Every structure is written in structure tokens, then in C-alpha cells.
N, C-alpha and C positions, 0 to 999 in steps of 0.2 A: 559279235562279242561273246555270245554264248559259245560258239565253237571253238574260240581261242582264249577264253576266260583264265585258263591256267597256265598261259604261255607268257613270257617276258615281252613279247611283240606280237602283234598281229601279222598275216600275211600280206605279201606285197600289195596284192589288191585292195584289201580293208585298209593298209596304211595309206593308200593313195586316197581312197574315200575321205579317211579322217582328216588327211591334211588339206582337203579342199572343202571341208565343212566348216560353216562360219561359227558355229556354236559348240565347238569341241575343243577342249584343250587336253594336254597330255602331261602327267606328271609321274617320276619314278619313285616308288615306294614299297613297302611290303604288299605282296599279292593277297593279303586277307582283305576280307570285305563286308560290309560295306566301308570303304574308306572315308566317306564323309560323315561317318556317324562317329560318337565318341569312342576313344580308343579302347576303352574296357568291354565296350558293346560288340565293337569290331571282333576282338578276340572271343568274346562269349558267343556270339552268333556266327562268327565265320564259317562260311559255308564250303569254301574251296579247298581249304587246308584244315584237316582234322587233327586236332593236337590234344593227345591224352592228358586229362586232368584239368584241362582249359577250356576246351569248346563245350559248351553248354555248362559251364560254370563259373558264375559271376566271381565268387570267391576265390577261384583258381587265378582268373584273369586279373583281380586286383592284386593278388599276392605276386604274380609275375611281373607287374607293373611297378609294384613297391620294391621288388628285388632289383629291378632294371634302374632303380631311382628315376623314374620317369612321372612328372607330376600330371594329374589327370586335368587340372585346370590351368588357365592363363588368364588372369584379369577376370576371374568369375566365370569365365566360359570353358566349356568342356573342349579338349584338345582332340583333333582327329589324328589319323596315321599321316597324312599329310601335313601336319604341322610339326611332326618329330623331326629334330636335327640330325644331321650325319651321325653324330656321336650317339644319340639316342637310339636311332635305328640300330647301329653297330651293336650296341649293349643287349638289344632285345634279341637280334640275331645271335648272339653268343649264348643267350639263355635257350633259344630254341634250338641251338645245335646240341644242346645236351638231351634233346629229345631223339635225335636220330644220329645214326654214324653214317648216313649216306650223304654224300656230298652234293650229288645230283637234287635230291630232294631239298635240301637245304638253299642250293642255288635258286630253286624254282619260287622261293617265297619272296624273292626281289623282281620287280618288272615295271612295266609302264601301266599307269592307272588312267583310263580314258574317262574323262569327265564331260557330261552333256548338259547344257541348260535345259530345264524342263520344268513347267510351271512356276517359273522364275527362280529357281535355284539349281546350283551346279549339283549333279547326282552323278554317283559311280556308275558308269555305262553297264557294268555286270550286274549291278543290283537291279537296274532297270530290266535287263535281260531276264534275270531270274523271277523278278515280280511277273513278267508277262508270261513266263514258262508256268510259274505257279498257277496263274488263272486257268492256263490250258490244262494242267495236271488235275486241277480240283473241279474240272468240268464248267468254267466259265469263261471260254474263248471269246465271247462276246464282249465282255467287261474288258478284255485285254485290247481289242480293237478300239473300243470307245476312249479308253485310257489314251491310246496313242493318237487320238483325235483332239485329245485336249479337253475332255469332259471331267470337270471337278466331281460330279456325282460318281462317275466310274472311279476315278481316284481313289476316293474314299472308301468304296468297297472293295478296289483292287488290293489297296493297302492291308485291309483287315484280313483278305485271303491270304495275302503274303504272309503276314503274321502266323496265321494258322499254320501255313505250309512249312515255315521254318521250325515251328515247334514239331510238327509231325517229323521232320527230318532230324531234328536233335534227339527226339524220344527214340527214333530208329537207331540212331547211332549208339545212344545210351544203351538199349536193348542189345544191341549186337555186342558191345562191351561186356555185357554182364552174363549173357548166356553162352552155353558151350556151342562149339563149333567144330565141324569136322576138318582137321588140318593134317594135311601130309606134306610131302617133300614138293614145294612150290606151288601149292594150291590149298585154298580156304573154302569150305563149303558152308553158307549159312541157310538154314532152313527157317524162314521167319514165320510161315503160316499166314495167318491173319494179323499178327503184329505189325507188320509193316505194308501198307496199301501196295498193290500191284503196280500202280501208276507211279510211285515213287522209288521202288526198290532199285532201279537202274541208276537214279540220281544219288541214292545213299551209297552204292558201290564206287561211284565216280568219286565222291567226297573221300571214300577210304582210300581208293586207288592213289589220291594225291595226299595222302597223310603220312604221318611218321610211324604208322603202325605195323605195317608189314613191309618186307624187304622188296626191292626192285625186282620186277619181272614174276612176282607171285600172281597167279591167278585166283581172282575173286569170282566165286559163282554163288548168287542168291536167289532164292525160291520163295514166292509170294503166292498164297492162294486168292484167286478172284472171287467175285460175289458168285458166279455162276459155276463153281465147283471145279474150275481148271487151275492150273498152276501155271505161273509165269517164271520163267528162267532169265536172268540177266547174268551178263559176265564182264568183268573188267580186268586190266592187267596193270599193276602197280608200276608207275614210274613212265618216263617218256622215251627211253631207249626201247622198250619192247612194242611201241607203237606199230611195228611193221608185221606183228604177229596178227594173224586174222582168226579171230575166235569164231566168228559166224561159221567159216569152213568147218569147223569141229562140231560146233552145236547143229548145224543143219541137218546132217545124217542120223543125229541120235535123236533129233525131235520128230523126223519122218519115221523112225523106227517104233514110235510109242503113238503115233497118230496125230502128231503135233506140227507146228509150222515154225517157221524162222524167218 
């Protein structure tokens, strides 16, 4: 799911696994996540699609929902993306379309949501994947394993690490939005230094590459300083149509020329 999280559907093999799973269900919805959390929180903390003025802003998320005439609650309970009617989803999509002129980016906001029963609740598989990834990125891979084995103690600590991880990502995205960048024809270079951890600079660029911020096929290059004085360079291409471009082949010889590795 982590590899396919931004796609409308999984690959054929993964789809076969899902169809044979006993505690997995599939629903079509907006690809923002977590889809099982309150709508305004999914918009505020959505980590797959970066929406300027909304991602990382509770006020922005609430204003968008108000403009779309989407109520937050139903019978006293907060509504989730999965609770939206087709009409509400269409209104929300119309407003999101104002953030981008690229049809491909807009189409990518709709797709299949895979739900897994975990600890007695249906959870968005993408969020579970990101939680496990967060544990690894933050140096707690052991917690991720214990979490998967059903440890409630590990669940408590893993969820707290995940919250910290999401805030680091949002702070990184906000920092990028406020700071000057080197922008040219078809590329953007972000020199984050120590402002964005070297373990999450790649994830931050991945979110930007699926956002409404840059035109398709724009190459994003991020630089982050490591604790031992080295520089980590990550790169991504905006949009799905450019996925056949191999950035590694470009970066490898450059890295070797300065004594690095790719």
C-alpha cells in the first residue's frame, strides 16, 4: 500500500491479495487520508496530496468545507471522507479544481480506499503503512514490528511517534512554502539544511510531487544536512506521466564526482 498509496488502484498482484483477505474492504473516495478520521482533520493533516492554504491549516480546512456546504457532524458524530455523498464529493472536487489547472492531478484525488480491521477498528491501510514508515524513519523499527504483532503498548508509543512525524512533515512543507527556492525551467531546488531531517526530505518531496503546487514533469531536488556533516540529496518528478524518467541515472554520476554515492 505504501508503494501504491497515491494511485487509484493497486497493481494486479496486490489487488489479488486484497480480494483474498478476510478483513479488508474497499471504498471509492477522495485520496486524502486518513479517510477514517474527521473530514476537517483529513484535509488539515492529509499527507498524500498537499493543498496550499489547506494542508496544515485547520482554519483553511474548515473554510473549505463551509464553502462546499459539507456539515462536519451527523447525529453528533464527526463525519469522515467515507461518509460523503456523491454530491458532496463532487462539490469538494470542484473547489479543489480551483487549486490546479492540471486534469491529471485532479483525477488522482479520487480512487480506492483500502480499509483493514486492526485492533478492532477499520483503519485506512495507507495510514497504517505511514505509521509503520514513521517508526522506521524516526529510528523505532522495533515498535513497528511489535505494533504489527498486536501489542497495545507498542500501539500507544507508535501512534505518538506518528503524530510527531506528521508534524515534522507539515512543518517541513510550511518551511518550503515560506523560503526562497532555486527555480528554473522544469526544476526546483530546495536547500533545507537542518530545517528538514534527512530521513524525511524524500517523503516531503513525494508529497510535493503529488500536490497542486508545481506543474507536471517538474523535477524537485531537495538537500538536507545529516548529523555527521554530509548532505543527503533526494529528487522526485511531479505527476504520474513522468514516472518513466529515471532520476537515479542522472544523480549517480554527479554523486560519484563529488565522492558521494547513490
